[in-house]
C-alpha positions, 0 to 999 in steps of 0.5 A: 546666771547658768543653767544646767544641761537639761534646762538647755534641752528644754529650749526648742531652738529652730530655724524659721523663714520669715514670710511676712513682715508688718508694721505693729498697729500700736507701736512704732518700734515693732514688727508683726513678722509672720513666720514658717516652721516647717509645715507650722506658721507663727506670729512674732512680735519684734523690736527690730523695725530700727534696724531692718527694713520689711523688704530685708526681712520677707525670705530671711532665715533667722534662729527663733526660740519657738517654745517660748510662752505666748505674750500679747505684746501692744495688743498682738499675740507673739508665739515665739522670739527671734534671735538676735546680737548687739552691743551694749549700746544696742545701736547696732542689732543683727540677727542670728541667721544660718550661713547656709540654706536649710529648711525652715523648722530645722533644730538648733542644738 
């Protein structure tokens, strides 16, 4: 499915810093991440537990969709979505990151 340029402009892609990573209380494959987007902090739920340890995530700069409508995932409110790449088999999942240090909250586009 193709989207037009106006739809693309509605996506708020940003650099976020992972401040905390905790196990989801109601799901074996999910983490609850606290992220920093500039001066704002948000919580996101991410299905990356089989691919990253909590200690690998804290301090990492990742790419997130910041204006995704919040959703409750297994009892925890998620206020965005991190972006990751994977092969068709979903065995190798890697987070999208930035190649140089930049402040959290920086826009992507």
